[in-house]
N, C-alpha and C positions, 0 to 999 in steps of 0.2 A: 504493500500500500504506500510505499515511499513516493513513487511518482505521482499518483493521484493526489496525495496530500500536498506535495510540492506544487502541483498544478493549481489546486484550490488556493494555496497561499499566494502564488504569483498573481492569480486573478484578483484576489482581495487587495494585495499590495498595489497593483496597477489599476485600481478601480476607476480612477479618473479617466483612464483611456479605455478600459475594458467595458465598464458598465454602459456608457453611451453606445458602444458597438453592439453589445448584447441586446440592449433595448431596441436598437434599430433593427437587428435581426428578428426580434420577436414581432415588431410591428409589421415588418415586410412580409414575414411568413403569414401573419394573421390576414393581411390585405390580399395576398395571393390566394390563400385558401378561400376567403370570403368571395372574391370575384369568381374563382373557378367553380365554387359551389353554386353560386347564383346561375352561372352558365348551364350547369348540369340539372338545375331544378326543373322537374317535369311541368310545373305550373307555368313556367315562362313560355313553353311551347303552345299553351292554350290561348295565349294572347292573339288578338287579331293583328296581323302584320308582324308576327313574331320573328320571321326570318331576318328582318333588318335588325331587330333588337338583339337576337342571338349572335348575329355577325359582329355587331358592335361590342357586345360583351366578350366574345371570344377574342377579338382583337385586343381589347383592354387587358384580358387575362394574359395573353402572350407578351404584351408590352410590360406588364407588371413583372412577369417571370424573367424576361430578358434583362430589364433594367435592374431588378433585384440581384441577379447573378453578377452583372458588371459592377454594380455599385458596392456590393459587399466585398468583392474581390479588391476593388479600388481602395476602400477604407482599411482593409486588412494591411495594405502596404504601409499606411501610417503607423499602425501598431508595431509592425516588425521593425521599422526604422527606429522608433523610440526605445525598443527593447534590446537593440544590438549591444549596447554597453553592458546591460544585465547579463546577456549570454556570454560576453567576454569575461565577466567576473566569475561566472560559473566554471568556465574552462580553466581560468587561472587557479581556481580552488580544487581542480582535479577532475571535473566532469569532462568526458570526451564527447564528440559529436553524436555518438550513438546514444549516450545518456540524455543529451539535449533533445534528440529526436523522440525518445520515449516521453520526455516531459512535454514536448510540443503536441505529441499525439494525444496525451491525456487532456491537455488544455483544450485542444480542438474538439475532442470528443465531448467533454463537459459542456463547452460552449454550444455545440450542436444539439446535445440532448436537452439542455435548458431552453435554448431558443426555439427549437422545433416543438418541444412539448408544450411550453407556455403559449407559443404562437398558435398552435392548433387548438388548444383549449379556448383561448380568447376568440379565435376565429369561429369556433362552434357556438360559444356563448353570445358573442356580439353579432354573429352572422344574421340572426333573426332581426336584430335592430337595423342593420344595414339593408336587409331585405325589405323591411317595412318602410324605410326611408325611400327606397327605390319605388315601391308601390305608391307611396304618397306623391312622389315627383311625377310619375307617369299617370296618376289619377286612375289607377286600375281599381274598379269597384269590387270585383269578385275577390274574396280573401283566398290567398294561396298558402298552402302549408309549406313550412320550411323544414327540411329534413337534413340529417347529417349525411353528407355525400361521401361514401367510402372511396369512390374513384378519385375524388378531389384530394382526400387524405393521402392516398398512394402517390398521386402526382406531386403533392407537396413534399412528401418524404424523399422521393427520387430526385426532384430538382434541387432541394436544399442540401440533401445528403451529398450530391455531386458538387455543389458549390463549396461546402466545407472541405471535401476531399481535395479539390483543386487548390484551395487556399493553403491547406496543409502541405501539399507538394511544393507550392511556391515558396512557403516559408523554409522548407528543407533545402530547396535550391539556394536560397539566400544564405542559409547557414553553412552550406558546404563550400560556397565560393570564397569565403574569407577566413583568415586565421585569427587567433585570439587577440592579437594586437589591434587588428582592424576592427574587430568587434568592440573592443574597449572604447574606441574612438568613433564607432559607426554612427552613434546618435548625434555626434558633434561635427560630422563631416559636412562642410558647406560647399557651395558651388564657387568655382573660380569666377572672377569678374568676367562676365561674358563680353564677347566682341560685338561691335555694332554690325548687325546683319542687314545691310541696306537693301539687298535683293529681296529678302523675306519681308522687310518692311514695305517695300514697293508692291510686292504681291498682295500683302494684306490690305494695303490702301486701295489697290485696284479692284480686288474682289469685293471689298465692302462697297466701293463706289458703284460697281456694276450691279451688285445685289440691291442696293438702295435705288439705283436708277430703274431697275426692272419693277420694283415695288411701287415707285412713284409714277412711272410713265405708262404702266399697263392700264388700259381702259376697258377692254372687253373682259367680262366675267369668264368666258370660255378660255381666253388666253391666260387669265390669272390662275386658272386651275393648273395649267402646266407650268407656267413661269414661277409660281409661288414656291414650289419645291426646289426648283433650280436656284432661285434667289436665296432660299434658306441654306442650301449647301454652301453657296458662295459666302454668305454672311458668317456661317460657322467657321469656314476656313479663314476668312478675314479676321474674325475675332481672335482665334488662336494665334494667327500670325502677328497681329498688332499687339496683343498682350505679351507675347514672347519676344518679338523683335522690335516692334514699334515702341513699346514702353522703354526698352533699353536705349534705343536711339534718342528718345525724348529725354531720358535721364542723363545721357551723355551730353546732350545739348545744354541741359541745365548745369552740368558740371563745368562746361567750358565758360559759362557766364560767371565770371569771378565775383561780380557784385552780388549775385544771388547765392552762389555756392558757398563762399567763405563767410557764412554766418553760422553760429553754433547749431541752431535748430535745423537750418537747411542742410548744413554739411552732414550732420548725423543721419537725417532722413534720407537724403539722396544717396549717400554712400552705402547706407544700410540696405536700402531697397535694391540698389544696383548690384550689390555683391551677391545677392541670392535671387535675382529677378528671374532667372531661368526656371527655378523651382516654384517660385511664387506665382509666376505668370500662368503656369498650367492650372493651378488651383483657382486663380482668379477667373480665368477663361471658363473653367467648368462651372463656377458659381454664376457667372454671367449668362451662359447658355441655359443652365437649368432654371435660373430666375426668369429668363425670357419665355421658356416653355411653360412655366407655371402661369405667367401673366397671360399668354396667348390662349392657353387651354381654358382657363377659368373665365376670362373676359368673353371669349367667343361663345362658350356654352351658356353662360349667364345671359348674354344678349339674346341668344336664340330662345331661351326659356321665357325671359321677361317680355320678349316681343311676340309671344305666341298669338295674341289677338291680332296684331298687325299682319302676321304671316297668314292667319286664317282669313283675314279681310281681303288680302291680295289674292289668295288662292281661290276664295269663294266670294265673288262680288255679289251673288245672290245665293240664297239658301240651297237651291236645287239646280242641278245641271244634268241634262240628258244629251247625248250625242249619237247621231246616226251616221255611220261612215258609208261613203258611196251611196247617198240616199236616193231612193226612188219615191214617187208619190204615195205608193201603197204603204210602205213601211213608215214613212213620216206620218201619214194619216192614222195608222194603227197606234203609233206612239202618242200622238195628240189625243186620241180617243181614250186610251188607257189613263192618261193623266186626268182628263175631265171626269171619267167615270169614278175613279178612286177618290178624288177630292170630293165629289158629290156624295159618294157613299159615306164618307166620314164627316159630312157636313162642314167641309173646309172650302175655302175659296182661294183664288189667286189674287194677291195684292199687287204685285208688279210682275211684268212678264216681258222678255225679250226673245226674239227669234232671229237667227241669221244663218246664212249659208256661206261657208268660207272654203277657199282653196289654199293649201299651205305648200310653199316652196322654200328651198334653201339655196342661197346664192351669195354673191358678192357684188358690191356696188363700186363702180369706178366712173366718176363723173355722172353722166346721165345714162349709163349703161348698167343694166342689171344682168349679170351672168348667172344663169341657173345651173347649179352644180348637180352631181349625180347622187346627192343625198349625204355625201361625206362632208363633215364640218371642218372648215379651215379655222383653227383656233384663233388666228389673228384677225380675220376680217369677215367672218360669217354674218350674214343678215338673214332674218326670217322675212319672207315675202308673203303677206296675207292678202289674198284677192277675194273680193266679194262683189255682189251685184248692186246695181243702182236701186232696185226695189228694197233690198235689205237696208241700204244706207238711208234712204228716205224714210223708211219705217222707224229706224232707230233714232234718227236725228230730227224726225218730224219736219222734214223739208220736202221740197218739190223740185229737185234738180232734174235736168234732162241731159242726156248724152246721145250723140250720134254714134254710129258704128265707127270704131277705131279711136274714140275719145275716152279719156279716163279722168277720174279725180285722183289726185296723188297726195298722200301724207307721208313724206319721207322722214327718216331719222333727222334729228336736229342738225342743221348746217349742211345737209347733203342734198344734191340734185337741184338743178335750176334749169330754166329754158322751157321751150314749148314742146319739145319732142323728147320722148324717153324710149329707150330700147330695152325690152324685156325678152331675154333669150335672143331669138332671131326675128322678133316682131316689133315693129315701130308703132308707137301710140302718140296721139296728140294730147297734151295735158291741157284740159279745159280750165282747171283750177287747182291750185295748190292749197291743201288744207293744213291749217296750223294744228288742229287736233281732230280726233275722230272718236266717237263714243265706243267704237270697237276696242279701243285701247283698254277699257275697263275689263274686258273679257279675254282679250287675246294678247295683252302686253306681256312680253317676255323679259324677265330680269337677266336672262342669260345672253341674248343677242339683241342688237338693235332691230326694230321692226320697220318694214316699209309696207304701208297700206295702199292697196290699189283698188279702185272702184271701177268696174267695167259696166258696159251698157246693159247687158242682159245675161241670162243663163247660158245662151248659146255661145257667147263670147267666153264665158267662164269655162265651159266644157271644152272649147277649142284649146284653151291654154292647158287644161288638165290632160287632154289626150296627147298633147305634144310632149309633155314632161312626165308621163306616167311610167316611171322606172325607179327601181330601188326605193320604193316607198314614197316617191315624189308624186305630185299630181293627185293627192287624196282630197276629195271634196267631202266636207262634213257639215251636216245640219246640226245646229245647236239650239237648245231651248233652255233658257234660264228663267226662274221665277221664284218668288217668295210666297209660300203658303200663308194663309190667314185663318186663324181659328184656334181651338184648344190645342195645347202642345201635344197631348197624347193622341188626339185625333190626327194632327198633322204627321206625327211620327208613324202612326199606323198606315196613313195614306202613302207615305214615302216608301215604307217597307212593301206594301202591296204593289206599288208602281215598279219597284225594283224587281220583285219576283215575277210579275207578268211580263215586264219589258225584257227580262233576261231570255225569254223564249224567242225574241225577235233577233235575227242575225244582224251582226254588225252594230250593236248598240253598246253604249257605255253610260253608266250612271254613277253619280256621286252627289252627296249632300253634306252640308257642313256638320250637322249634328252627328252623323254617322262617322265622318272622317276626323272629327276633333279628337276622339279617343286615340286614333292611330298617331296623330301628330303629337299629342302629349306623351304617348309611349316612346316615340322616336326621339323627340327633343328632350323629354325628361330623362330618358336613358343617356343621352349625350351629356346632360348636366351632371348626372350622377357619376358618370365615368370621368368627365372632365375634372370634377372636384376630387374624385378618388385618386386618379393618376396624378393630378396636380399636387395633392397632399403627399404622394409618394416622392415626387421630385423635390418638393419643399423639404421633406424630411432629409433627403439626401443632401440638399443645399446646407441645411443646418449642421449636419454632421461634418461635412467638409469644412465649414466655417469653424466649428468647434476644434477640430483637430489642427486646423491651420493656426488658430490662436495659440494652442498649446505648443506646437512645434516652433512657431515664431517666438513665443515667450522664452523657450529654452535656448534658442539660438541668440536672442537679443540680450539675454541676461548678462552674459560675460562682456558683451560689447558695451553695455551701458554702465557696468561696473568700472570698466576701463575709463569711460568718459568722465565718471565721477572722480576717479583718481587723478586724471590729468587736468582737473580744474573746473569742470562744469558743475554748476550748482544743482541742488536737488530739483529746484523749480525748472531750470533749463532742461534737465534730463526728462522730467515729467512732461514738459511741453513738447519735447522732441518725440517722446513715446506717443503722446496723444495725436500729434500731427501725422505720424507714420501710420498709426492704427486707423485713423479716420480715412486717410487717403486709400490705403489698401482695402479697407472694408467696404467703403461706399462707392469705389470706382466700378465694380461689377454691376451694382444696382443702377448707377447712372447710365452706363452703357446699355443695360437691358431695357431701361425706359426709352432710350433713344431708338433701339431696335423696334420696340413695340409701336412707338409713334410713327416711324417710317412705314412699318408693315400695316398700319391701320387702314390705309386706302385699299390695298389689295385684299385685306381681310373683309372689308365691306363688300367687295366684289364677290368674294367666295360666299358670304352669307346671303347675298342677293340670289345666288343660285339655289339657296334653300328658302327662298321667298321672303327673306327679311330685308327690307329696303329702308327701314327707319334709321337713318344715319345718326341723328341726335341721340336716340336711345342707345345705339351701339357705342357712341362716344362717351355717354354717361356711364355705361357699364364698364368700359375700359378704364376711365379715370377712377371710378370707384374701386375697381380691382387693384389698380396701381397704388391707390391711397392705402387700402387695407394691407396690401403686401408690404408697403414701405413701413407702416406702423409695426407690423410683425417683424420686419427686418431690423428695425431700430431696437425692438425688445431683445432680439437675439444678440445684437451688438452689445447692448448693455450687460447682458448676462455673461457672454463669453469674454468680453473685455475685462471683467473683474478677475477672471482666472488668469488672463494674460498679465495684468498688472501685478497680481499676487506672485506669479512666477518671476517676473522681472525684478520686483522688489526683493 
């Protein structure tokens, strides 16, 4: 029992380093099990639209597992560095590397057993709470039972058992590579003053500039979908490059400025940060990237959930919508008759009603030429071309316009198309009038692509265009009926259900109504919010632990330096001021850069959210600012708590 007892003693003696690590392991294991157990819950599969929810939950489970593995391995490296001197002492006292290996094996085993055991117990106990929170967010009325998922327990044991095994092998590798003298000084080995890497600084500046440029200049939501991930990669590369190389270049420039550098507080801060900047920069960059991920995840998911009524309002301009594809008079009449009969049966009426026939094409606009594509969307400049008849236009607008054959009314995207003649495909049309707006926008407006609305003289003209471009899903004519039912809520719901059941028997029909779809929207976006907060908390936890270990390692490294400063004449007040300046700079630099990243990404994020039917930019801005404010307060609290430990070590 010598090695197990020694392992327990070591963990207790190194509790300031070990206990936060074990606590993080416990919370990470609890979160992974909870997420995986929710994915495996049979009740989730009973939800309407459960496929999307399950896909999102599975993705979150994978993200949690992958991040947990990387993060725990990363934080383990902090522990092993701080303990190298301790291992050196053990070897000087007579323990060889085989003895140390047995001791490390016991420590790893104890850590794994405690972490996995408590993590699973908390996951099982608190899993029901998280499950109820999810049900509350998605407004799922039917109570679902929460069960202990054996498969999730096995997956948790396998994943984290493998993680602890890998960290143990890594620690052994570190132990075998050095001799006792190196181990004795391993915790105090600092970085040599790094050279100025102008090439890497230039690469970092260029990648950040390109990433920011993409985020700020992208206008099309479709283009933003592709460009956003490319911009994210560029900004991550640029962030690491500028923190590791750009910061060094900046500090070297400060060092060359004699008026600034040769002051007691500036000299100590600049030289101290410069001496270990290579090691510091990696941690700072990690904190910055993880803070950015937390801010983006939570702000986006909160915006989507808070803007649910705006989303539903854009998606459903009226309560009920029926569509008949490739309509003929018989099927349209059938559908109209079903609506009238069921509303009359339930003693409900139609309060508002709109009917229109539209042809949908995809293409690009260049000057006054609309090039109709083969149905494939060009992410950069795709337009939706919506064609309708003059009768529909006059009915919806309550007007009495007239058109001769070959004439059109045109409502282009803002700032596009001018002149009397427009070419659509290979047909030329005379533009009788340009429209500033059209009521069809209420029902056909797309947040994904700019729309061009074309009003032709009659149905014959509409079918000519449709026949010409009827390929790859193009040239599809659709009859739409929108209306708001009036009457008792239960009666209206019964009428809608009856219309849905009878109409489903007619080929080529599609039905949706707001009340029926609202539940699905809350399930999807409520699930997004749950996962955003869940995964965001995971990244936040990782950020806090990195900050904590960084403060400890910085305190140990700085202690000797500031003792020397005191001995060579710096007063206690000057030393404290220097410490405070350095800690503030190092600590808040990642937060400042993360806020800048989020501010620049805001425009492209609004484009992405527009694809999910949220176009309320002021609401999105308020949610983003609120998220940044709350995170900053939390960040300051972490700073105050961890800086106390730093000051205690330095003193």
